C-alpha positions as CSV (number, residue, x, y, z in Angstrom):
1,M,-23.2,57.3,-30.7
2,L,-21.6,58.5,-33.9
3,S,-19.7,61.3,-32.3
4,T,-15.9,61.1,-32.7
5,T,-15.5,61.0,-28.9
6,F,-17.9,58.0,-28.5
7,Q,-16.4,56.2,-31.5
8,E,-12.9,56.6,-30.2
9,D,-13.8,55.2,-26.8
10,M,-15.8,52.2,-28.2
11,P,-12.9,50.0,-29.6
12,L,-11.4,49.4,-26.1
13,Q,-14.8,49.0,-24.5
14,M,-16.4,46.7,-27.0
15,F,-13.5,45.5,-29.1
16,V,-15.1,46.6,-32.3
17,F,-14.0,49.1,-35.0
18,P,-15.5,52.5,-35.1
19,V,-17.9,53.4,-37.9
20,N,-17.0,57.1,-37.8
21,P,-14.1,57.6,-40.3
22,Q,-13.0,60.6,-38.2
23,A,-12.3,58.5,-35.1
24,K,-8.7,57.6,-34.4
25,L,-7.8,54.2,-33.0
26,D,-6.1,54.0,-29.6
27,E,-2.5,52.8,-29.9
28,A,-3.2,49.7,-27.7
29,F,-6.1,48.7,-30.0
30,V,-3.9,49.1,-33.1
31,K,-1.0,47.2,-31.5
32,F,-3.1,44.1,-30.8
33,L,-5.7,44.2,-33.5
34,E,-6.2,41.6,-36.2
35,I,-7.8,42.4,-39.4
36,P,-10.4,39.7,-40.2
37,T,-10.0,38.0,-43.5
38,K,-13.7,37.1,-43.6
39,T,-16.5,39.0,-41.9
40,A,-19.6,37.4,-40.5
41,Q,-22.7,37.8,-42.6
42,V,-26.1,37.2,-41.0
43,T,-29.3,37.7,-42.9
44,P,-32.5,39.1,-41.3
45,E,-34.0,35.7,-41.9
46,Q,-31.3,33.9,-40.0
47,I,-31.6,36.3,-37.1
48,A,-35.4,35.8,-37.0
49,A,-35.0,32.0,-37.1
50,R,-32.3,31.8,-34.4
51,R,-33.0,34.8,-32.2
52,E,-34.6,33.0,-29.3
53,Q,-32.0,30.3,-29.1
54,W,-29.1,32.8,-29.3
55,L,-30.7,34.9,-26.5
56,K,-31.1,31.8,-24.4
57,D,-27.5,30.7,-25.0
58,W,-26.1,34.2,-24.3
59,T,-28.2,34.5,-21.1
60,E,-26.9,31.1,-19.8
61,A,-23.3,32.0,-20.6
62,V,-23.5,35.4,-18.9
63,L,-25.3,34.2,-15.7
64,R,-22.8,31.4,-15.0
């Protein structure tokens, strides 16, 4: 998953930035990307406390 090939394919599949610094971004991704001014920070405690509800909400949204 950290290979350059995988990391270069991932942005247009998952709409996330690659973690491999060798990966080059596709021109379409660069053209339309927006650099976030603030990134989400979620602690392990928040994940543990909300995991079940988030999974339930996600499942309901996907199965509509």
